[in-house]
N, C-alpha and C positions, 0 to 999 in steps of 0.2 A: 235060622241063624245069618243067613246073605242079606237078607232084610234088616236084621238089627245093626250088622257090619255097616251098611250103607248109610242108615239114621245116624249112627255115631262118627262116622266118619265126614258127613256132610254139615253135622253141627259143627264140629271142629275145624271146619275153615273159614269159620264167617269171620270179618272184619273185625280186630279187635276194636274195643271199646278205647278212646282216648279222651282227655281231658286236655285243658289248654297247658298245662303247665309240661305235657308229655311234650310240647311245639317248643317249648322253651329255646331258642337260639337261635342261628342263621340258618335258613334253609335258601339255596339256589338251584335255580334252572333256567333253558331256554325254551321260548314259544313264540311262535309268529314272528322272528329277525327281533327280537328284544330278550336281554336277560332281565329275570326276575329273581328280585330276592326282597323274601319275607324274613325279618326278621323278630322274633317275639321273645319282650323280656319278663321276667320274673314277677313284676306288677300287672301282667295281662294287657301293658300297652304293646303296640306295635308299629314296625316301619314298613312301608311295601314301596319297592324301586322298581320302575320297569325302564331299562336302560336302553333305547334304540340301538342295536349294536352297528349299524352302518354311519350313522350320523353321530353316536355318542351321547345322544340328548336324552336327558332321563327327567324322569316323574315321579316325586317322591309325598308321599302319603306317611303322616302321622296319627295314630287314633288309639284307641281301645278295641282289645281282640275277646271275643267269645265265641264258644261252638254250642248250637242247640242241639242236644240229643233225640228230641222227640223223633225224628225218624232218621236210618240209613240211606243214602251218606249224609253223613251229619252237614249242619249250615253251620259255616264259617263266617262269622261277622265281624266287621270293622266300624264302629262308630266314632262320635267324637272327633269328627278328623279335622285336623288343624287346616288342611290345604282348600277343604270343601265343606260345603252345607250340608252334601250326603251322607249314607251309609253307603260301605259297599259289602256286597252278598258273595257268596260263593258255596259251592260244596267241597267237603274234604274226605278224603279215604287212606287211611294209614297203610300203607303194603308193610313196614315194615321200622325198627326203630330211626332207620336212616333215610328212609322213603315215604313220601306224602305224593298222593296226586290229589291235585286240589284244581276246580275248574275255573275257568275264565269267569272274571269278576262282573257284577252288575249292579246299577246302582240303585235297583228296584228291587224289593226282595220278591215280589212275582215275578219278575223276568229273568231272575237268578235260574242256570240250568237245575234239572230234576235229576240228571244221570249225568255221570262221566262217560264222553264218547272220545273215539280218537280224535275228533276235530277241535273238542274244548277242554282237553286235559290236558295242566301244565304239570311234568313230573319235576317234584322237587326234591334234592336231596340235601341231607343237613352237613354243615360245615363245622366238622371236628376239629377243634383245637387242642 
C-alpha cells in the first residue's frame, strides 16, 4: 500500500502539459540586470523584449512561436524573427497558470540549455489585465 501511494503521488507531481495557446498573454520577469517581456499573441506570433535596467536600452524581437513537446522540459522556439536571420531556442516549464520558468535563449538549437538551473532560469509571471 505504501509503495502504491508513492507511485500515485509522484505521478501527480509531473509538470502540466502546455500548448502555445496556454501561453497567450504578456509575461514579465527580471534576469541579469534586464527586464524580460514575452508577449504571445493568439495567432502564435510573439514579441520578446530585453530591456536593460540601468541604461533603459531595449532589444525587441518579433516572430512566430511554437513549443516542441517531444521532451520535457519543452522546447520553446521563436522563428521568422523580423529583426534577425536566426531563430531563438529555449526550454520552458509551466509552474502554474501564472508562472513559467524559461531558460536563457540560444540562437542555435544544439546550444540551447537542456535543463533549467538556478543560473539559466528566467521566472516569468503573467500580467493579468
